[in-house]
Kinemage of the C-alpha trace (Angstrom):
@kinemage 1
@onewidth
@group {chain A} dominant
@subgroup {mainchain}
@vectorlist {calphas} color= white
{ca unk a 1} P 92.801 7.517 -74.145
{ca unk a 2} L 95.893 5.910 -72.616
{ca unk a 3} L 96.725 6.550 -68.987
{ca unk a 4} L 100.216 7.722 -68.076
{ca unk a 5} L 101.163 4.264 -66.738
{ca unk a 6} L 100.072 2.600 -69.964
{ca unk a 7} L 101.998 5.115 -72.066
{ca unk a 8} L 105.203 4.521 -70.098
{ca unk a 9} L 104.802 0.764 -70.346
{ca unk a 10} L 104.222 0.945 -74.121
{ca unk a 11} L 107.329 3.125 -74.481
{ca unk a 12} L 109.266 0.627 -72.344
{ca unk a 13} L 108.113 -2.316 -74.459
{ca unk a 14} L 109.047 -0.555 -77.702
{ca unk a 15} L 112.417 0.806 -76.527
{ca unk a 16} L 113.596 -2.187 -74.541
{ca unk a 17} L 112.324 -4.753 -77.029
{ca unk a 18} L 114.132 -2.926 -79.824
{ca unk a 19} L 117.234 -2.500 -77.653
{ca unk a 20} L 117.368 -6.091 -76.474
{ca unk a 21} L 116.560 -7.355 -79.966
{ca unk a 22} L 119.533 -5.446 -81.369
{ca unk a 23} L 121.628 -6.733 -78.472
{ca unk a 24} L 120.419 -10.286 -79.107
{ca unk a 25} L 121.203 -10.080 -82.808
{ca unk a 26} L 124.606 -8.594 -82.022
{ca unk a 27} L 125.318 -11.357 -79.510
{ca unk a 28} L 124.175 -13.980 -82.034
{ca unk a 29} L 126.603 -12.703 -84.655
{ca unk a 30} L 129.367 -12.416 -82.079
{ca unk a 31} L 128.689 -15.940 -80.833
{ca unk a 32} L 128.531 -17.268 -84.387
{ca unk a 33} L 131.970 -15.821 -85.099
{ca unk a 34} L 133.299 -17.193 -81.811
{ca unk a 35} L 131.745 -20.606 -82.402
{ca unk a 36} L 133.143 -20.903 -85.931
{ca unk a 37} L 136.605 -19.942 -84.695
{ca unk a 38} L 136.294 -22.559 -81.964
{ca unk a 39} L 135.281 -25.188 -84.514
{ca unk a 40} L 138.204 -24.159 -86.715
{ca unk a 41} L 140.599 -24.641 -83.826
{ca unk a 42} L 139.179 -28.106 -83.089
{ca unk a 43} L 139.366 -29.184 -86.751
{ca unk a 44} L 142.864 -27.743 -87.179
{ca unk a 45} L 144.112 -29.443 -84.011
{ca unk a 46} L 142.677 -32.745 -85.228
{ca unk a 47} L 144.472 -32.318 -88.549
{ca unk a 48} L 147.753 -31.528 -86.774
{ca unk a 49} L 147.297 -34.578 -84.515
{ca unk a 50} L 146.815 -36.819 -87.553
{ca unk a 51} L 149.908 -35.208 -89.132
{ca unk a 52} L 151.941 -35.950 -85.992
{ca unk a 53} L 150.749 -39.603 -85.964
{ca unk a 54} L 151.722 -39.878 -89.634
{ca unk a 55} L 155.199 -38.525 -89.000
{ca unk a 56} L 155.679 -40.748 -85.917
{ca unk a 57} L 154.649 -43.824 -87.896
{ca unk a 58} L 157.249 -43.260 -90.634
{ca unk a 59} L 159.443 -46.388 -90.976
{ca unk a 60} L 162.001 -44.820 -93.273
{ca unk a 61} L 160.291 -46.026 -96.399
{ca unk a 62} L 156.575 -45.451 -96.108
{ca unk a 63} L 154.483 -42.923 -94.197
{ca unk a 64} L 151.145 -44.607 -94.841
{ca unk a 65} L 152.002 -47.971 -93.288
{ca unk a 66} L 149.881 -50.275 -91.126
{ca unk a 67} L 151.134 -48.640 -87.927
{ca unk a 68} L 149.723 -45.285 -89.075
{ca unk a 69} L 146.452 -46.850 -90.182
{ca unk a 70} L 146.031 -48.543 -86.776
{ca unk a 71} L 146.662 -45.313 -84.908
{ca unk a 72} L 144.396 -43.463 -87.340
{ca unk a 73} L 141.569 -45.910 -86.549
{ca unk a 74} L 141.988 -45.185 -82.823
{ca unk a 75} L 141.777 -41.423 -83.462
{ca unk a 76} L 138.777 -41.857 -85.758
{ca unk a 77} L 136.875 -43.800 -83.087
{ca unk a 78} L 136.590 -40.597 -81.031
{ca unk a 79} L 135.894 -38.209 -83.943
{ca unk a 80} L 132.630 -37.222 -85.604
{ca unk a 81} L 134.390 -35.538 -88.516
{ca unk a 82} L 134.665 -36.947 -92.006
{ca unk a 83} L 138.366 -37.528 -92.801
{ca unk a 84} L 140.350 -38.363 -95.924
{ca unk a 85} L 144.129 -38.893 -95.848
{ca unk a 86} L 145.820 -38.625 -99.273
{ca unk a 87} L 149.393 -39.331 -100.276
{ca unk a 88} L 151.530 -37.079 -102.438
{ca unk a 89} L 149.814 -38.399 -105.569
{ca unk a 90} L 146.353 -37.692 -104.102
{ca unk a 91} L 145.665 -41.411 -103.647
{ca unk a 92} L 143.267 -41.933 -100.728
{ca unk a 93} L 145.131 -43.960 -98.078
{ca unk a 94} L 142.747 -43.734 -95.118
{ca unk a 95} L 139.150 -42.685 -94.522
{ca unk a 96} L 137.099 -42.190 -91.391
{ca unk a 97} L 134.416 -44.714 -90.463
{ca unk a 98} L 131.654 -42.394 -91.700
{ca unk a 99} L 133.171 -42.397 -95.227
{ca unk a 100} L 132.735 -45.375 -97.588
{ca unk a 101} L 135.857 -47.642 -97.652
{ca unk a 102} L 135.524 -48.043 -101.406
{ca unk a 103} L 137.364 -44.758 -101.805
{ca unk a 104} L 140.564 -46.212 -100.321
{ca unk a 105} L 143.198 -46.684 -103.034
{ca unk a 106} L 141.353 -44.409 -105.457
{ca unk a 107} L 142.705 -41.117 -106.723
{ca unk a 108} L 140.985 -38.111 -105.246
{ca unk a 109} L 139.664 -36.239 -108.273
{ca unk a 110} L 138.338 -33.036 -106.630
{ca unk a 111} L 140.513 -29.940 -106.916
{ca unk a 112} L 142.855 -29.475 -103.987
{ca unk a 113} L 144.219 -25.993 -103.190
{ca unk a 114} L 147.747 -25.498 -104.446
{ca unk a 115} L 150.161 -24.877 -101.567
{ca unk a 116} L 152.549 -22.975 -103.801
{ca unk a 117} L 150.414 -19.840 -103.492
{ca unk a 118} L 150.355 -20.151 -99.685
{ca unk a 119} L 152.899 -18.919 -97.191
{ca unk a 120} L 155.072 -21.524 -95.526
{ca unk a 121} L 153.206 -20.936 -92.301
{ca unk a 122} L 149.840 -21.335 -94.044
{ca unk a 123} L 149.850 -24.963 -95.168
{ca unk a 124} L 146.100 -25.313 -94.860
{ca unk a 125} L 142.981 -23.765 -96.341
{ca unk a 126} L 139.338 -23.699 -95.264
{ca unk a 127} L 136.840 -24.979 -97.777
{ca unk a 128} L 133.047 -24.608 -97.639
{ca unk a 129} L 132.514 -27.009 -100.579
{ca unk a 130} L 130.147 -29.916 -99.939
{ca unk a 131} L 132.586 -32.505 -101.372
{ca unk a 132} L 129.472 -34.253 -102.705
{ca unk a 133} L 131.498 -36.888 -104.524
{ca unk a 134} L 133.126 -38.022 -101.268
{ca unk a 135} L 131.274 -36.787 -98.145
{ca unk a 136} L 127.581 -37.004 -97.366
{ca unk a 137} L 126.072 -33.541 -97.009
{ca unk a 138} L 127.604 -30.090 -96.842
{ca unk a 139} L 130.805 -29.824 -94.845
{ca unk a 140} L 132.859 -27.094 -93.294
{ca unk a 141} L 136.285 -28.507 -94.143
{ca unk a 142} L 140.015 -27.949 -93.906
{ca unk a 143} L 142.462 -29.045 -96.581
{ca unk a 144} L 145.719 -29.569 -94.680
{ca unk a 145} L 148.894 -30.217 -96.643
{ca unk a 146} L 151.576 -32.246 -94.850
{ca unk a 147} L 154.857 -30.597 -95.814
{ca unk a 148} L 158.354 -31.718 -94.811
{ca unk a 149} L 161.399 -29.770 -96.015
{ca unk a 150} L 159.217 -27.838 -98.450
{ca unk a 151} L 157.969 -31.095 -99.923
{ca unk a 152} L 154.335 -32.191 -99.717
{ca unk a 153} L 154.085 -35.788 -98.632
{ca unk a 154} L 150.328 -35.902 -98.242
{ca unk a 155} L 147.058 -34.123 -97.632
{ca unk a 156} L 144.457 -34.357 -94.905
{ca unk a 157} L 140.863 -33.374 -95.752
{ca unk a 158} L 138.853 -33.086 -92.568
{ca unk a 159} L 135.225 -31.995 -92.772
{ca unk a 160} L 132.672 -31.140 -90.095
{ca unk a 161} L 128.951 -31.263 -90.890
{ca unk a 162} L 127.717 -27.734 -91.498
{ca unk a 163} L 124.168 -28.767 -90.652
{ca unk a 164} L 125.164 -29.749 -87.117
{ca unk a 165} L 127.157 -26.524 -86.730
{ca unk a 166} L 124.180 -24.451 -87.852
{ca unk a 167} L 121.875 -26.471 -85.629
{ca unk a 168} L 124.116 -25.752 -82.649
{ca unk a 169} L 124.211 -22.071 -83.581
{ca unk a 170} L 120.417 -21.995 -83.898
{ca unk a 171} L 120.053 -23.547 -80.451
{ca unk a 172} L 122.433 -21.007 -78.978
{ca unk a 173} L 120.533 -18.136 -80.681
{ca unk a 174} L 117.267 -19.477 -79.279
{ca unk a 175} L 118.829 -19.541 -75.796
{ca unk a 176} L 119.983 -15.916 -76.235
{ca unk a 177} L 116.552 -14.828 -77.480
{ca unk a 178} L 114.829 -16.617 -74.586
{ca unk a 179} L 117.233 -14.873 -72.196
{ca unk a 180} L 116.420 -11.519 -73.801
{ca unk a 181} L 112.697 -12.266 -73.598
{ca unk a 182} L 112.953 -13.245 -69.916
{ca unk a 183} L 114.914 -10.059 -69.177
{ca unk a 184} L 112.198 -8.055 -70.967
{ca unk a 185} L 109.389 -9.718 -69.045
{ca unk a 186} L 111.130 -9.358 -65.673
{ca unk a 187} L 112.052 -5.757 -66.494
{ca unk a 188} L 108.446 -5.088 -67.548
{ca unk a 189} L 107.038 -6.254 -64.212
{ca unk a 190} L 109.675 -4.431 -62.170
{ca unk a 191} L 109.092 -1.268 -64.224
{ca unk a 192} L 105.341 -1.601 -63.763
{ca unk a 193} L 105.778 -1.821 -59.993
{ca unk a 194} L 108.173 1.144 -60.038
{ca unk a 195} L 105.915 3.294 -62.247
{ca unk a 196} L 102.862 2.340 -60.199
{ca unk a 197} L 104.619 3.477 -57.019
{ca unk a 198} L 105.892 6.627 -58.744
{ca unk a 199} L 102.390 7.491 -59.983
{ca unk a 200} L 100.688 6.704 -56.676
{ca unk a 201} L 101.330 10.184 -55.185
{ca unk a 202} L 100.298 11.766 -58.496
{ca unk a 203} L 96.990 9.897 -58.323
{ca unk a 204} L 96.576 11.081 -54.737
{ca unk a 205} L 97.342 14.654 -55.828
{ca unk a 206} L 94.758 14.339 -58.588
{ca unk a 207} L 92.135 13.144 -56.083
{ca unk a 208} L 92.990 15.841 -53.525
{ca unk a 209} L 93.073 18.681 -56.087
{ca unk a 210} L 89.699 17.511 -57.435
{ca unk a 211} L 88.274 17.765 -53.894
{ca unk a 212} L 89.864 21.196 -53.421
{ca unk a 213} L 88.381 22.315 -56.748
{ca unk a 214} L 85.012 21.102 -55.465
{ca unk a 215} L 85.396 23.388 -52.424
{ca unk a 216} L 86.806 21.036 -49.800
{ca unk a 217} L 89.827 23.155 -48.818
{ca unk a 218} L 90.652 21.014 -45.769
{ca unk a 219} L 92.063 18.157 -47.882
{ca unk a 220} L 95.841 17.702 -47.875
{ca unk a 221} L 98.317 15.423 -49.650
{ca unk a 222} L 100.209 12.928 -47.509
{ca unk a 223} L 103.925 13.512 -48.196
{ca unk a 224} L 105.676 11.325 -45.631
{ca unk a 225} L 109.462 11.241 -45.848
{ca unk a 226} L 109.696 11.772 -49.610
{ca unk a 227} L 112.402 14.205 -50.716
{ca unk a 228} L 111.963 14.399 -54.483
{ca unk a 229} L 110.322 16.578 -57.135
{ca unk a 230} L 106.919 15.012 -56.486
{ca unk a 231} L 107.148 15.843 -52.764
{ca unk a 232} L 108.053 19.457 -53.674
{ca unk a 233} L 104.975 19.614 -55.909
{ca unk a 234} L 102.851 18.085 -53.127
{ca unk a 235} L 104.142 20.648 -50.605
{ca unk a 236} L 103.360 23.471 -53.022
{ca unk a 237} L 99.852 22.105 -53.543
{ca unk a 238} L 99.391 21.829 -49.770
{ca unk a 239} L 100.573 25.432 -49.397
{ca unk a 240} L 98.099 26.435 -52.094
{ca unk a 241} L 95.355 24.575 -50.219
{ca unk a 242} L 96.361 26.341 -46.988
{ca unk a 243} L 96.128 29.675 -48.772
{ca unk a 244} L 92.774 28.798 -50.338
{ca unk a 245} L 91.439 27.597 -46.992
{ca unk a 246} L 92.591 30.815 -45.366
{ca unk a 247} L 91.023 32.881 -48.152
{ca unk a 248} L 87.810 30.881 -47.851
{ca unk a 249} L 87.778 31.494 -44.100
{ca unk a 250} L 88.308 35.190 -44.704
{ca unk a 251} L 85.539 35.153 -47.301
{ca unk a 252} L 83.147 33.639 -44.790
{ca unk a 253} L 84.267 36.186 -42.213
{ca unk a 254} L 83.842 38.926 -44.802
{ca unk a 255} L 80.282 37.872 -45.628
{ca unk a 256} L 79.432 37.419 -41.955
{ca unk a 257} L 80.965 40.748 -40.966
{ca unk a 258} L 79.468 42.695 -43.857
{ca unk a 259} L 76.071 41.085 -43.271
{ca unk a 260} L 76.266 42.100 -39.611
{ca unk a 261} L 77.554 45.608 -40.366
{ca unk a 262} L 74.902 46.179 -43.033
{ca unk a 263} L 72.110 44.751 -40.912
{ca unk a 264} L 72.768 47.125 -38.005
{ca unk a 265} L 72.205 50.467 -39.848
{ca unk a 266} L 69.484 48.948 -42.039
{ca unk a 267} L 67.623 47.734 -38.946
{ca unk a 268} L 67.982 51.190 -37.420
{ca unk a 269} L 66.770 52.935 -40.585
{ca unk a 270} L 63.819 50.566 -41.017
{ca unk a 271} L 62.823 50.920 -37.362
{ca unk a 272} L 62.807 54.717 -37.404
{ca unk a 273} L 61.079 54.878 -40.779
{ca unk a 274} L 58.369 52.467 -39.587
{ca unk a 275} L 57.920 54.601 -36.474
{ca unk a 276} L 57.564 57.736 -38.618
{ca unk a 277} L 55.067 55.991 -40.924
{ca unk a 278} L 53.060 54.755 -37.937
{ca unk a 279} L 53.087 58.307 -36.508
{ca unk a 280} L 54.445 57.275 -33.112
{ca unk a 281} L 57.242 59.883 -33.236
{ca unk a 282} L 56.183 63.393 -32.196
{ca unk a 283} L 56.697 66.080 -34.796
{ca unk a 284} L 59.131 68.006 -32.608
{ca unk a 285} L 61.378 64.863 -32.448
{ca unk a 286} L 61.122 64.165 -36.167
{ca unk a 287} L 64.261 66.168 -37.235
{ca unk a 288} L 66.341 64.280 -34.660
{ca unk a 289} L 65.328 60.864 -35.974
{ca unk a 290} L 65.674 61.955 -39.585
{ca unk a 291} L 69.256 62.980 -38.791
{ca unk a 292} L 69.849 59.531 -37.307
{ca unk a 293} L 68.476 57.937 -40.485
{ca unk a 294} L 70.716 60.200 -42.592
{ca unk a 295} L 73.728 59.347 -40.459
{ca unk a 296} L 73.085 55.617 -40.832
{ca unk a 297} L 72.625 56.087 -44.592
{ca unk a 298} L 75.978 57.857 -44.749
{ca unk a 299} L 77.504 54.982 -42.843
{ca unk a 300} L 76.151 52.469 -45.374
{ca unk a 301} L 77.417 54.609 -48.248
{ca unk a 302} L 80.874 54.887 -46.683
{ca unk a 303} L 80.998 51.105 -46.147
{ca unk a 304} L 79.970 50.335 -49.732
{ca unk a 305} L 82.529 52.805 -51.109
{ca unk a 306} L 85.246 51.220 -48.988
{ca unk a 307} L 84.387 47.740 -50.284
{ca unk a 308} L 84.326 49.081 -53.843
{ca unk a 309} L 87.741 50.739 -53.403
{ca unk a 310} L 89.235 47.521 -52.098
{ca unk a 311} L 87.813 45.544 -55.021
{ca unk a 312} L 89.125 48.040 -57.567
{ca unk a 313} L 92.590 48.032 -56.013
{ca unk a 314} L 92.689 44.237 -55.952
{ca unk a 315} L 91.516 43.812 -59.536
{ca unk a 316} L 93.202 46.713 -61.316
{ca unk a 317} L 95.679 48.080 -58.794
{ca unk a 318} L 95.392 51.510 -57.293
{ca unk a 319} L 95.664 54.197 -59.986
{ca unk a 320} L 97.817 56.902 -58.475
{ca unk a 321} L 97.842 60.600 -59.380
{ca unk a 322} L 101.210 61.798 -58.171
{ca unk a 323} L 101.770 65.367 -57.063
{ca unk a 324} L 103.953 67.220 -54.576
{ca unk a 325} L 102.381 68.516 -51.355
{ca unk a 326} L 103.189 69.404 -47.752
{ca unk a 327} L 102.398 66.346 -45.659
{ca unk a 328} L 102.240 68.453 -42.462
{ca unk a 329} L 99.448 70.596 -43.908
{ca unk a 330} L 97.529 67.453 -44.868
{ca unk a 331} L 97.923 66.086 -41.313
{ca unk a 332} L 96.461 69.273 -39.852
{ca unk a 333} L 93.622 69.285 -42.402
{ca unk a 334} L 92.577 65.711 -41.661
{ca unk a 335} L 92.898 66.271 -37.917
{ca unk a 336} L 90.552 69.249 -38.187
{ca unk a 337} L 87.855 67.101 -39.795
{ca unk a 338} L 88.003 64.692 -36.850
{ca unk a 339} L 88.264 67.277 -34.083
{ca unk a 340} L 84.596 66.947 -33.178
{ca unk a 341} L 84.913 63.180 -32.825
{ca unk a 342} L 88.025 63.606 -30.658
{ca unk a 343} L 86.342 66.372 -28.654
{ca unk a 344} L 83.437 64.057 -27.770
{ca unk a 345} L 85.923 61.802 -25.939
{ca unk a 346} L 88.028 64.691 -24.675
{ca unk a 347} L 91.032 63.419 -26.659
{ca unk a 348} L 93.785 65.939 -27.357
{ca unk a 349} L 95.668 65.962 -30.682
{ca unk a 350} L 99.288 67.115 -30.530
{ca unk a 351} L 101.577 67.866 -33.514
{ca unk a 352} L 105.338 67.275 -33.386
{ca unk a 353} L 107.889 68.458 -35.992
{ca unk a 354} L 105.101 69.813 -38.191
{ca unk a 355} L 106.066 73.477 -38.245
{ca unk a 356} L 108.524 73.065 -41.109
{ca unk a 357} L 107.035 72.032 -44.457
{ca unk a 358} L 107.845 68.456 -45.520
{ca unk a 359} L 107.223 68.072 -49.235
{ca unk a 360} L 106.370 64.559 -50.406
{ca unk a 361} L 105.571 63.097 -53.809
{ca unk a 362} L 102.456 60.898 -53.743
{ca unk a 363} L 98.746 60.655 -54.523
{ca unk a 364} L 97.189 63.403 -52.412
{ca unk a 365} L 93.659 61.959 -52.130
{ca unk a 366} L 94.809 58.450 -51.250
{ca unk a 367} L 97.267 59.656 -48.605
{ca unk a 368} L 94.475 61.834 -47.201
{ca unk a 369} L 92.388 58.676 -46.932
{ca unk a 370} L 95.302 56.841 -45.255
{ca unk a 371} L 95.720 59.554 -42.612
{ca unk a 372} L 91.970 59.784 -42.041
{ca unk a 373} L 91.605 56.014 -41.503
{ca unk a 374} L 94.618 55.839 -39.168
{ca unk a 375} L 93.518 58.876 -37.131
{ca unk a 376} L 89.913 57.705 -37.004
{ca unk a 377} L 91.119 54.274 -35.840
{ca unk a 378} L 93.312 55.874 -33.151
{ca unk a 379} L 90.389 57.960 -31.805
{ca unk a 380} L 88.140 54.902 -31.816
{ca unk a 381} L 90.500 52.814 -29.653
{ca unk a 382} L 91.719 55.558 -27.320
{ca unk a 383} L 89.988 55.976 -23.967
{ca unk a 384} L 88.378 59.238 -22.889
{ca unk a 385} L 90.809 61.987 -21.887
{ca unk a 386} L 93.449 60.318 -24.024
{ca unk a 387} L 96.123 61.812 -26.225
{ca unk a 388} L 97.124 61.502 -29.884
{ca unk a 389} L 100.467 62.592 -31.342
{ca unk a 390} L 101.011 63.286 -35.048
{ca unk a 391} L 104.625 63.742 -36.098
{ca unk a 392} L 106.844 63.640 -39.166
{ca unk a 393} L 110.537 62.891 -39.622
{ca unk a 394} L 112.860 63.026 -42.631
{ca unk a 395} L 115.411 60.260 -43.093
{ca unk a 396} L 117.271 59.078 -46.221
{ca unk a 397} L 114.971 60.692 -48.790
{ca unk a 398} L 111.928 59.379 -46.963
{ca unk a 399} L 109.285 61.037 -44.840
{ca unk a 400} L 108.190 58.997 -41.799
{ca unk a 401} L 104.660 59.897 -40.680
{ca unk a 402} L 103.598 58.548 -37.280
{ca unk a 403} L 100.239 58.541 -35.498
{ca unk a 404} L 100.694 57.661 -31.828
{ca unk a 405} L 97.933 56.985 -29.301
{ca unk a 406} L 97.867 55.987 -25.641
{ca unk a 407} L 94.844 53.777 -26.135
{ca unk a 408} L 94.170 50.175 -25.281
{ca unk a 409} L 96.922 48.700 -27.497
{ca unk a 410} L 97.119 45.217 -29.050
{ca unk a 411} L 98.586 41.776 -28.482
{ca unk a 412} L 101.473 40.608 -30.674
{ca unk a 413} L 99.388 38.105 -32.630
{ca unk a 414} L 96.811 40.816 -33.328
{ca unk a 415} L 99.482 43.139 -34.740
{ca unk a 416} L 100.395 40.540 -37.377
{ca unk a 417} L 96.811 40.513 -38.729
{ca unk a 418} L 95.719 44.093 -38.113
{ca unk a 419} L 95.919 44.993 -41.836
{ca unk a 420} L 93.907 41.950 -43.008
{ca unk a 421} L 90.507 42.612 -44.489
{ca unk a 422} L 87.638 42.560 -42.004
{ca unk a 423} L 89.956 41.706 -39.138
{ca unk a 424} L 88.953 43.232 -35.841
{ca unk a 425} L 91.647 42.670 -33.277
{ca unk a 426} L 89.216 42.010 -30.452
{ca unk a 427} L 85.489 42.532 -30.796
{ca unk a 428} L 85.227 43.231 -27.098
{ca unk a 429} L 88.057 45.754 -26.789
{ca unk a 430} L 86.675 48.582 -28.902
{ca unk a 431} L 84.225 51.028 -27.418
{ca unk a 432} L 83.019 51.861 -30.928
{ca unk a 433} L 81.330 48.841 -32.526
{ca unk a 434} L 80.586 50.538 -35.870
{ca unk a 435} L 83.828 49.593 -37.646
{ca unk a 436} L 83.757 47.265 -40.642
{ca unk a 437} L 87.324 46.007 -40.326
{ca unk a 438} L 88.205 47.456 -43.728
{ca unk a 439} L 89.799 50.787 -42.822
{ca unk a 440} L 93.323 49.524 -42.102
{ca unk a 441} L 93.152 47.159 -45.085
{ca unk a 442} L 92.550 50.206 -47.306
{ca unk a 443} L 95.527 51.908 -45.649
{ca unk a 444} L 97.769 48.923 -46.416
{ca unk a 445} L 96.601 48.741 -50.041
{ca unk a 446} L 97.221 52.448 -50.696
{ca unk a 447} L 100.667 52.475 -49.063
{ca unk a 448} L 101.621 49.313 -50.924
{ca unk a 449} L 100.503 50.930 -54.202
{ca unk a 450} L 103.068 53.684 -53.517
{ca unk a 451} L 105.764 51.002 -52.996
{ca unk a 452} L 106.124 52.264 -49.438
{ca unk a 453} L 105.871 50.611 -46.038
{ca unk a 454} L 103.688 50.835 -42.971
{ca unk a 455} L 104.613 49.570 -39.488
{ca unk a 456} L 102.744 49.105 -36.251
{ca unk a 457} L 104.154 48.919 -32.725
{ca unk a 458} L 101.775 48.321 -29.891
{ca unk a 459} L 101.741 47.368 -26.242
{ca unk a 460} L 98.571 46.014 -24.694
{ca unk a 461} L 97.106 48.583 -22.307
{ca unk a 462} L 99.579 51.342 -23.269
{ca unk a 463} L 98.789 52.306 -26.851
{ca unk a 464} L 99.838 51.906 -30.480
{ca unk a 465} L 102.056 53.670 -33.025
{ca unk a 466} L 101.346 53.476 -36.759
{ca unk a 467} L 104.153 54.739 -39.019
{ca unk a 468} L 104.201 54.871 -42.803
{ca unk a 469} L 106.761 56.167 -45.290
{ca unk a 470} L 106.514 58.420 -48.335
{ca unk a 471} L 109.056 59.542 -50.901
{ca unk a 472} L 110.353 63.088 -50.365
{ca unk a 473} L 109.775 65.458 -53.270
{ca unk a 474} L 112.850 66.136 -55.391
{ca unk a 475} L 112.531 68.791 -58.042
{ca unk a 476} L 115.295 67.263 -60.111
{ca unk a 477} L 114.211 63.661 -59.739
{ca unk a 478} L 110.679 62.649 -58.941
């Protein structure tokens, strides 16, 4: 299976090779056209120069005199072209040094283009014939008619070896192809370096995510000063790792806390049961210790139900059974169930604004659980002879239910985590060590399920206020 780098390089080779090949072929054709036009200009200029020499050498009687032939020989010494100069009767008067002299004085028998069909400005024609009866090899030639006052006085046939032209073109094409190849090779290495650097953070992410998947949540991706899509992905993965590490820490805390909270009542139950089995507890004290065992069993049952509720809410969401009810009545009912616990610490419970019914629309049992957990928590962290206030307010189609205590309060950093599972603000601050750290988490889950809010305000040493909202009941619109 190809790696990503190899795939990109293969795509580069295919695309760029095809692209540069097309470019090279296009340049070759363009250069060929340019080169042929350049050769045409050279040949045409040579023909015109010979024409000018012929006209300058005219002595009034003869154009093809010795003066012309001498000057022609000087021109021919610097030319590689094959040249024939014909008079008006197509008799060969002069030839270049690379053409056999035997042709001089003979009539040129090959067909010469008729100038009558040409425009006055077009007194020449390009011929690709090989002129095999006169020139050696294939030529790219011009037949140039010398015309004075609409009268042809001679013809110049000037041919350039097509083999040499093609050889030059081939050499130029090879140069272009080599250039294209070099560009491809250089581009390939630069692209490989670029892709390798681009994939380097992806490889690092792959390594780090593999370690995270293996359970090492402390690993992070080095981002540096990058500000691109890959750095955004790396930051998101680091955030995910932070979250996983935090969840793993909470999981360890959960297991540790639950193990501790389960061990305490189990140890108590086992100790008393062993004492009963061994017969060391007098019969008159037996009911007392059986009640302790029952109480600890209830505590275990309550803890397991709380954990189960949290798991159900997390997996499936809290299933709510909405109904309308008077929240003030529910506050008084829950408070009555905890009166004994408050009485043991001589804590007074005061109701404010609860005389008038406040009808809300919510799940009765879950809100009962919310109030119970909040009130139980307030009693737990309020000193003896303390005071609790339960009050309700109506504002903008919402009921605001507050439970206020003058207990030991919390620090600011503790308030931010008070609703986290298993979090106990300070293990040393509570007089009651029996809490599991799940009660307020349940409260948060149930309020959140209602799409409502819960707030906490607390001052260390002065007390705390927990306030949550519920939708007011509207007969016309629930």
